[in-house]
C-alpha positions in Angstrom: -137.6 -145.3 223.9 -138.1 -148.8 225.3 -139.0 -151.0 222.9 -139.8 -154.7 223.6 -138.4 -156.9 221.2 -140.0 -160.3 220.7 -137.9 -163.3 220.7 -137.8 -163.9 217.0 -136.2 -160.2 216.7 -133.5 -161.2 219.4 -132.6 -164.3 217.5 -132.4 -162.4 214.3 -130.4 -160.0 216.0 -128.0 -162.7 217.1 -127.5 -164.3 214.0 -126.6 -161.0 211.9 -124.5 -159.9 214.8 -122.6 -163.5 214.6 -122.6 -163.2 210.5 -120.9 -159.8 211.1 -118.3 -160.4 213.5 -117.5 -163.9 212.4 -115.7 -164.4 208.8 -117.2 -167.3 206.8 -114.1 -170.3 206.5 -115.5 -171.6 202.9 -116.5 -169.6 200.6 -118.2 -170.5 197.4 -116.8 -169.6 193.6 -119.2 -168.9 191.3 -117.7 -169.3 187.6 -119.5 -168.2 184.6 -120.2 -171.4 182.1 -118.3 -171.6 179.2 -120.1 -170.9 175.7 -120.7 -173.7 173.2 -117.4 -172.8 170.8 -115.2 -173.1 174.2 -116.3 -176.1 175.0 -115.9 -177.3 171.5 -112.3 -176.1 171.7 -111.6 -177.8 174.9 -112.8 -181.2 174.1 -110.9 -180.8 170.6 -107.6 -180.5 172.2 -107.7 -183.6 174.7 -106.8 -186.7 173.0 -108.8 -189.6 172.5 -108.4 -192.7 174.7 -106.0 -195.3 173.6 -106.5 -198.3 175.2 -102.9 -199.5 174.3 -101.6 -196.8 176.9 -103.6 -197.8 180.1 -103.7 -201.3 181.4 -106.4 -203.4 181.4 -108.0 -203.0 184.4 -111.0 -205.6 184.4 -108.6 -208.6 184.4 -107.0 -208.0 188.0 -108.2 -210.3 190.6 -109.0 -207.5 193.5 -109.7 -210.4 196.0 -106.3 -210.7 196.9 -105.6 -207.0 197.9 -106.6 -206.2 201.4 -107.0 -202.4 202.5 -104.2 -200.8 204.3 -104.6 -199.7 207.5 -102.0 -197.3 209.5 -101.3 -199.1 213.1 -103.1 -195.7 214.6 -106.3 -196.8 212.5 -106.6 -200.2 214.1 -105.7 -199.2 217.8 -108.5 -196.7 217.0 -110.8 -199.4 215.9 -110.1 -202.2 218.5 -110.9 -199.6 220.8 -113.9 -199.1 219.6 -114.8 -202.7 219.5 
């Protein structure tokens, strides 16, 4: 039996063979959502935010800080400019 395959059939066949022969690099993990009681237990176990334990970041002058760039990154940027 000589069957004439259309180009769409050939593309589909190639894609199927590719999927079968190559393993996927990234796999999605589907987790079931938590129930309301589990969420309530998780939230009750966390502590409240205490401002005395954490620094007041609004008072810091961020203009004096410059982003760090490694020498390798600087060379790459200079090549592109």
